[in-house]
C-alpha positions in Angstrom: 97.1 64.7 106.0 100.5 66.6 105.5 102.0 69.7 103.9 101.1 70.5 100.3 103.4 72.7 98.2 101.5 75.5 96.5 104.2 77.7 95.0 107.9 78.1 94.6 109.8 81.4 95.0 113.0 82.9 96.1 113.5 84.6 99.5 116.5 86.0 101.5 118.5 84.2 104.0 117.4 86.2 107.1 119.9 84.6 109.3 122.9 85.6 107.2 121.4 89.1 106.7 120.9 89.6 110.5 124.4 88.4 111.4 126.4 89.6 108.4 124.2 92.2 106.6 124.6 90.5 103.3 121.7 89.7 100.9 121.9 86.0 100.0 118.9 84.5 98.0 117.5 81.2 99.2 114.9 78.9 97.6 111.6 79.1 99.3 108.1 77.6 98.8 104.6 78.4 100.0 103.0 75.2 101.7 99.6 74.3 103.0 99.4 72.6 106.3 96.3 70.4 105.6 95.6 69.6 109.1 95.3 73.3 110.2 94.4 74.9 106.8 97.1 77.4 107.3 99.5 78.5 104.5 103.2 79.1 105.4 106.3 80.4 103.6 109.1 78.0 104.2 112.7 78.8 103.5 115.5 76.5 102.7 117.4 77.9 105.7 114.5 76.7 108.0 112.8 79.9 108.7 108.9 79.6 108.6 106.4 82.5 108.2 102.6 82.2 108.5 101.0 83.7 105.4 97.2 83.1 106.1 94.4 80.7 105.8 93.6 78.3 102.8 90.5 80.5 102.1 92.7 83.5 101.8 95.1 81.7 99.4 92.2 80.5 97.2 90.8 84.0 97.1 94.1 85.7 96.0 95.0 82.9 93.5 91.6 83.9 91.7 93.2 87.1 90.8 96.8 86.6 90.1 98.9 89.5 88.8 99.9 88.6 85.3 100.3 91.8 83.2 103.6 93.5 82.9 104.4 97.2 82.6 107.0 98.6 80.3 109.5 100.7 82.3 110.8 103.2 79.8 114.3 103.7 81.4 115.4 101.2 83.9 117.7 102.6 86.7 120.3 100.0 86.0 120.7 96.6 84.5 119.6 93.6 86.7 122.5 92.3 88.7 120.8 89.6 90.8 118.0 89.3 93.4 117.9 92.4 95.5 121.6 93.4 94.8 120.9 96.3 92.5 117.2 97.0 93.5 115.6 100.1 91.9 113.1 99.8 89.0 115.3 97.5 86.8 114.8 95.3 83.6 113.3 92.7 85.8 110.6 94.9 87.3 107.0 94.2 86.2 105.1 97.2 87.5 105.1 101.0 87.2 104.6 103.4 90.1 101.2 103.7 91.5 102.3 105.8 94.6 105.7 107.3 95.0 106.9 108.0 98.6 108.9 111.1 99.0 110.7 111.5 102.3 110.4 115.1 103.6 112.8 114.5 106.4 113.8 111.8 108.8 113.1 114.0 111.9 110.1 113.1 114.0 108.3 114.3 117.1 107.4 110.8 118.3 109.6 108.1 119.6 107.8 104.8 118.6 109.2 101.6 120.0 109.3 99.8 116.6 110.8 102.7 114.6 114.6 103.1 114.1 114.2 105.8 111.5 114.0 109.2 113.2 117.2 111.3 113.2 117.9 111.1 116.9 118.4 107.3 116.4 119.9 107.5 112.9 122.5 110.1 114.1 122.1 112.4 111.1 119.5 114.8 109.7 118.0 114.3 106.1 116.2 117.5 105.0 116.2 117.8 101.3 115.8 121.2 99.7 112.9 122.0 97.3 115.4 121.8 94.5 116.5 118.3 95.6 112.7 117.4 95.8 112.2 118.5 92.3 115.1 116.3 91.4 113.2 113.4 92.7 110.0 114.3 91.0 112.0 114.6 87.7 113.6 111.2 88.1 110.3 109.5 88.6 109.0 111.1 85.4 112.1 109.9 83.6 111.8 106.3 84.9 108.0 105.8 84.7 107.1 108.0 81.7 104.7 110.0 83.8 104.4 111.8 87.1 102.9 109.3 89.5 100.6 110.1 92.5 102.7 111.3 95.4 102.9 110.5 99.2 104.9 113.0 101.2 106.2 111.0 104.1 108.9 110.9 106.7 109.8 110.8 109.6 107.2 113.4 110.3 106.7 115.8 107.3 104.9 118.4 109.4 108.3 119.4 110.9 109.1 121.2 107.6 107.8 124.7 107.1 107.6 124.4 103.3 105.3 121.5 102.9 102.9 123.6 100.7 105.8 124.1 98.3 106.4 120.4 98.1 102.7 119.8 97.4 102.4 122.6 94.9 105.5 121.4 92.9 104.2 117.8 92.7 101.0 119.2 91.2 102.8 121.4 88.8 104.9 118.3 87.7 101.6 116.5 86.9 100.9 114.3 89.9 97.2 113.4 89.8 97.0 112.8 93.6 99.1 114.1 96.5 98.6 112.7 100.1 100.4 113.6 103.2 101.5 110.8 105.5 101.6 112.3 109.1 101.2 111.1 112.6 98.7 114.1 112.9 100.1 115.1 116.5 101.2 118.7 115.7 98.0 119.4 113.8 95.9 118.1 116.9 97.9 120.1 119.4 97.6 123.4 117.3 94.0 123.0 116.9 93.4 122.3 120.7 95.4 125.4 121.5 93.9 127.7 118.8 91.0 126.3 116.8 90.5 129.5 114.9 93.9 129.9 113.2 95.2 126.3 113.1 93.2 125.4 110.0 94.9 128.1 108.1 98.0 125.8 107.5 95.7 122.9 106.2 93.9 125.4 103.9 97.3 126.4 102.5 98.0 122.7 101.8 94.6 122.2 100.3 95.1 125.3 98.0 98.6 123.9 96.9 96.8 120.6 95.9 96.7 118.3 98.7 94.1 115.6 98.2 94.3 113.3 101.3 95.8 112.9 104.8 97.1 109.5 105.5 97.4 109.3 109.3 98.5 106.7 112.0 95.7 105.3 114.2 96.6 102.1 116.0 93.7 101.6 118.4 91.0 103.1 120.7 92.9 103.5 123.9 96.1 105.5 124.9 98.1 102.4 125.6 97.4 100.8 122.2 97.5 104.0 120.3 100.4 105.7 122.1 101.1 107.7 118.9 98.2 110.1 118.7 95.1 108.9 120.9 94.7 112.4 122.5 95.6 114.4 119.4 93.6 112.7 116.6 90.0 114.0 117.4 91.4 117.6 117.3 93.4 116.9 114.1 90.3 115.6 112.4 88.6 118.9 113.1 91.7 120.8 111.9 91.7 119.0 108.6 87.9 119.5 108.2 87.9 123.1 109.1 90.8 123.6 106.7 88.8 122.2 103.8 90.2 118.8 103.5 87.6 116.1 103.0 89.7 112.9 102.6 91.4 111.3 105.6 92.7 107.7 105.7 93.4 106.0 109.0 96.4 103.6 109.0 96.6 101.1 111.9 99.8 99.3 112.3 98.4 95.9 113.4 100.2 93.5 115.6 99.1 90.6 117.9 98.7 93.2 120.6 96.0 95.3 119.0 94.4 93.0 116.4 91.2 92.8 118.5 90.8 96.5 118.4 90.5 96.7 114.5 86.6 96.5 114.5 86.5 99.4 116.9 89.0 101.3 114.6 86.5 100.8 111.8 83.7 101.9 114.1 85.7 105.0 114.9 86.0 105.7 111.2 82.3 105.3 110.7 81.3 107.5 113.8 83.6 110.3 112.6 83.0 109.9 108.8 81.3 113.3 108.8 84.8 114.8 109.5 86.2 113.5 106.2 87.3 110.0 107.1 87.3 108.1 103.7 89.2 104.9 104.6 91.0 102.5 106.8 94.1 101.0 105.5 95.4 98.3 107.8 99.2 97.5 107.9 100.3 94.3 109.6 103.6 94.9 111.3 106.8 94.3 109.4 109.1 92.6 111.8 112.4 94.3 111.3 114.3 92.9 114.3 116.1 89.8 115.2 113.4 88.1 117.2 113.0 84.3 118.0 110.2 82.3 116.4 107.9 82.6 119.5 108.1 86.4 119.7 107.5 86.6 115.9 104.4 84.4 116.3 103.1 86.7 119.1 103.5 89.8 116.9 102.6 88.3 113.4 99.4 89.3 111.9 98.2 88.3 108.4 95.7 89.7 106.1 93.4 86.8 106.7 93.6 87.6 110.5 92.3 91.2 109.9 89.5 89.9 107.6 88.5 87.4 110.4 88.3 90.0 113.1 86.2 92.2 110.9 83.6 89.5 110.8 81.7 91.1 113.8 81.1 94.1 111.4 79.8 91.8 108.7 82.9 92.0 106.6 84.5 88.8 107.5 83.7 86.8 104.3 86.8 86.4 102.0 84.8 87.0 98.9 84.0 90.4 100.1 87.7 91.3 99.6 89.7 91.7 96.5 93.5 91.5 95.9 95.0 94.5 94.1 95.5 92.8 90.8 91.7 92.0 90.7 91.3 95.5 88.9 94.4 95.0 86.6 92.2 94.7 83.5 89.7 97.2 84.5 92.3 99.9 85.3 93.9 99.4 81.9 90.5 99.6 80.2 89.7 102.9 82.0 93.1 104.6 81.4 93.9 103.3 77.9 97.5 104.5 78.4 100.7 102.6 78.2 102.7 104.7 80.7 100.4 105.3 83.6 99.5 103.8 86.9 98.9 100.0 86.6 97.8 97.4 89.1 100.0 94.6 88.2 100.9 93.8 91.7 101.6 90.4 93.2 98.3 89.0 94.6 99.9 88.6 98.1 100.6 92.2 98.6 97.3 93.6 99.6 93.4 93.2 99.8 90.7 96.0 99.6 87.0 96.4 99.6 84.5 99.1 99.9 81.5 99.4 102.3 78.7 102.0 102.3 78.0 103.9 105.4 74.4 103.5 106.6 74.0 105.4 109.9 76.7 103.8 112.1 76.9 100.5 110.3 78.6 99.4 107.2 77.0 97.5 104.2 79.6 95.7 101.9 79.8 96.6 98.3 79.1 93.0 97.4 75.5 93.6 98.7 75.0 96.0 95.9 77.0 94.6 92.9 78.4 91.2 91.8 81.9 92.5 91.7 83.3 89.2 90.8 81.0 88.8 87.9 81.7 92.2 86.6 85.5 91.8 86.8 85.3 88.5 85.1 83.3 90.2 82.3 86.0 92.9 82.0 88.8 90.3 81.9 87.0 88.2 79.2 86.7 91.4 77.1 90.4 92.2 77.6 91.5 88.6 76.6 89.0 87.5 74.1 90.0 88.1 70.5 86.4 87.8 69.2 85.1 90.1 71.8 87.8 92.7 71.1 86.9 92.6 67.4 83.2 93.0 68.3 84.1 95.8 70.8 86.3 97.5 68.3 83.6 97.7 65.7 81.2 99.2 68.4 83.8 101.7 69.3 84.2 102.8 65.8 80.5 103.2 65.5 80.4 105.2 68.7 83.2 107.3 67.8 81.4 108.1 64.4 78.3 109.1 66.4 80.3 111.4 68.7 80.2 109.0 71.7 82.8 108.3 74.2 83.7 104.5 73.7 84.1 104.0 77.4 80.4 104.3 77.7 80.1 101.0 76.0 81.5 99.4 79.2 78.2 100.4 80.8 76.1 98.2 78.7 76.9 95.1 80.7 76.9 96.8 84.1 73.2 96.4 84.5 73.5 92.7 84.6 75.7 92.8 87.8 73.8 95.5 89.7 72.0 93.9 92.7 70.7 97.1 94.4 71.2 100.3 92.6 70.1 102.8 95.3 72.8 103.3 97.9 72.2 104.3 101.6 72.9 108.0 100.7 70.3 107.9 97.9 72.8 108.0 95.0 72.8 105.5 92.1 75.5 103.0 92.1 75.3 102.7 88.3 75.6 106.4 87.9 78.6 106.7 90.1 80.5 103.6 88.6 79.6 104.8 85.2 81.1 108.2 85.8 84.2 106.5 87.0 84.4 104.3 84.0 83.7 107.1 81.5 86.0 109.7 82.9 88.6 107.6 84.4 89.8 110.4 86.7 90.6 110.8 90.3 87.6 113.3 90.6 85.3 110.7 89.3 86.5 108.1 91.8 86.0 110.8 94.4 82.2 110.7 93.7 82.4 107.0 94.4 83.8 107.7 97.9 80.9 110.0 98.8 79.1 107.7 101.3 81.6 104.9 100.9 84.4 103.8 103.2 87.6 102.2 101.6 88.9 99.2 103.6 92.2 98.0 102.5 95.4 96.3 103.8 99.0 96.3 102.7 101.2 93.6 104.2 104.6 94.9 103.7 107.4 92.3 103.9 110.2 91.8 106.4 113.2 89.6 106.8 111.2 86.5 107.4 108.7 86.6 104.8 110.6 88.2 102.0 109.5 87.2 98.5 111.3 88.3 95.4 108.3 87.6 93.1 106.4 90.1 95.2 109.2 92.8 94.9 109.1 92.5 91.1 105.4 93.6 91.0 105.6 96.3 93.7 104.1 99.6 92.6 104.5 101.5 96.0 108.0 103.0 95.5 110.3 105.4 97.1 111.7 108.3 95.0 115.3 109.4 95.4 117.6 111.3 93.1 119.4 108.1 92.2 116.2 106.3 91.2 112.9 104.8 92.3 113.0 101.8 94.7 110.3 99.2 95.7 108.9 99.9 99.2 109.9 96.6 100.9 113.4 96.5 99.5 114.0 100.1 100.4 112.8 99.6 104.1 113.6 96.0 104.9 117.2 96.2 103.8 117.5 99.7 105.1 121.3 99.7 105.6 121.7 98.9 101.8 119.0 101.2 100.5 117.1 103.7 102.7 119.7 104.5 105.3 122.5 104.4 102.9 120.7 106.7 100.4 119.5 109.2 103.0 122.8 109.4 104.8 124.5 110.2 101.4 122.1 113.3 101.2 122.3 114.3 104.9 122.8 117.9 105.9 126.6 118.5 105.3 127.1 121.3 107.7 127.7 119.9 111.3 126.5 122.9 112.9 123.4 123.3 110.9 122.7 119.5 111.5 123.0 120.0 115.2 120.7 122.9 115.1 118.0 120.6 113.4 118.5 117.8 115.9 117.9 120.3 118.7 114.8 121.4 116.9 113.6 117.8 116.6 114.2 117.3 120.4 112.1 120.4 121.2 109.3 119.1 119.0 109.2 115.9 120.9 109.2 117.8 124.2 106.3 119.8 123.0 104.3 116.7 122.5 105.2 115.5 125.9 104.2 118.7 127.5 100.9 118.7 125.8 100.1 115.3 127.2 100.7 116.4 130.7 97.3 117.9 130.4 95.3 114.5 129.8 92.7 115.3 132.5 91.7 118.4 130.7 91.9 116.9 127.2 89.5 114.0 127.9 86.9 116.5 129.1 86.9 118.4 125.9 83.7 118.2 124.0 85.6 117.2 120.7 87.4 114.4 122.4 84.2 113.1 124.0 82.3 113.3 120.7 85.1 111.5 118.8 85.2 108.5 121.1 81.5 108.8 122.3 80.4 105.7 120.4 82.5 103.4 122.7 79.9 103.8 125.4 77.2 102.5 123.0 79.2 99.6 121.3 
C-alpha cells in the first residue's frame, strides 16, 4: 500500500501568494492514498488538499472534458499561468454563465466574506451604460450573448435591477438569473404581502428567469444569512410570478450534516417554485493552518455521501459537467454557443423527481450512462456520422426536424417512462432534444429537482487545467474572466478591477456607504422580532416538515 500518482498538473505556490501576493506556478499532482482510498492534490511546495474518494475520481474520469471551444477574440495573448487571465488563447471553453456584479454593497456581514464595500473601503455601482459595455464585451469575446447571473454584493440594493435584466434580454441572453441573499425580499413581504410582489413581477416582466439564493442550513445559527427571511421571500417570488428558485448552500465541515435537510426543505417547499439545490463547498480564502483547513474542507464526494440517507448517495447517480459535452453540441448545433467543455473536477449534477415528500433519482427512470455513451459514439464514429448524415438528408427532404432522429434510440434506455407527476419522460426529453431551448428544458424541470455542486477553487487546491476549461465567468468592460481566478486572486483581478471602476465622487461614495449601513441596520432591526416571526403561519409551514423528519 502507498500513494499512487493519478495525474499531473500545475498549481500556485499558495505560501508565496499569501506572504507576497505574487502568483508563482508550482508543479502539482493528484495522488491516491491506497490505504484510505482518498485522492489528494499535492504541490511541490508541500501543500496537500483533499479532493475526494477513489469512487469519485473513477466517476469523473469516465467523463473527462476533451472538446475545445473557439474563442473568437481573445482578450489578450497568453503570458503565463494566471498572469494575464481573462479568456485568452489558452482557454478551452466559452461562457455558459456570465456573472455581472451589480454592486459590492451588501446588507449582510457574513464572517467569510471580504467583498462588501464597508470592508473594501470603496463602492462599486456601475451605471446601466457601463453594464451595457460589459454585455457588449461578452458578445465580442464569445461570439454570442451568454446567459447572465446578476450578482454582488447584494444586487437588491440597486433600484434599477429591472433595467439590467431587460437590457440582458434585449442583448440576446437566453436566461437571466438573480443571485441574492433574499433578505430584503423576505422582509418586505413580511411587512406588506400585498404590495411586495410587485417588484418581483417587474423583474419577471423584464425577463428574469430564476432566483439563485443563499440557504446554508435549517437553523438560525447555521443559516445566519436568511433563516428568518427565506420563507417569506419564497412567497414573495411565487406571488410575483416567478417559478424557478435555486437554493445555494455554502457547505463547510460545520453544516455538512444539514445538507439532507436542505434538500428536504426544497422538496417540502417545491410548490413555491424551488427547482434546484446547488451545493457550493467553501473556498478557503484565508491563511489557515492545515488542521483548520481540514475542519472546514468539504469535497463533492462528501456531499454525495451525506445525501445517501435520501437515496442519492451512489456515485453513479451523479454526472460531472462534461458528461453532456457531446449531447449539448448535438442539440445546439452551433459553433459559438454555450458549451460544456469543463474540467471534470469542477462539478457534479443530477436530477431527482419529486414524489410526495421523497425523491426518486433520474437513474431509476433512464439509463443515463448508456444514453450518453450512445450520443458520444455517434459524435465520434465516422461510420455512424455518415449513416446519420444520410438519414438527416432524408429527414430534411421529408420536411422533418433532423434532431428527431436522436429519439430513435431513446426507447432502448428508458426504464420507466411514466414519471411521478404522470408525464412521459420520453416526451419531455424528446422535446428538449428537438427544440434545444431553455423553454423545452423548463418542461423537464416540471416535477424534477436539479441537484448540483460547484467546487470553486481556493489557494490550496488551485489547478490551472481546471481554469482553462472554466465556463462560469465574470464580465467586466476590460474582458471576461474565469470565476476562480477572478475571486481567488482578488487583489490581482476582482478587487483591482472593481476599484478601478469605483464611484469617483468622494461625497457620492460616502452617501452610498451610509445607505449600505442603513440597509444592514434594517436587517438587524427586523431580526429583533424573532418571537413574532417564528409564530407566523408562513414560517411554520416552511419549516414544518422538521417535526416529522
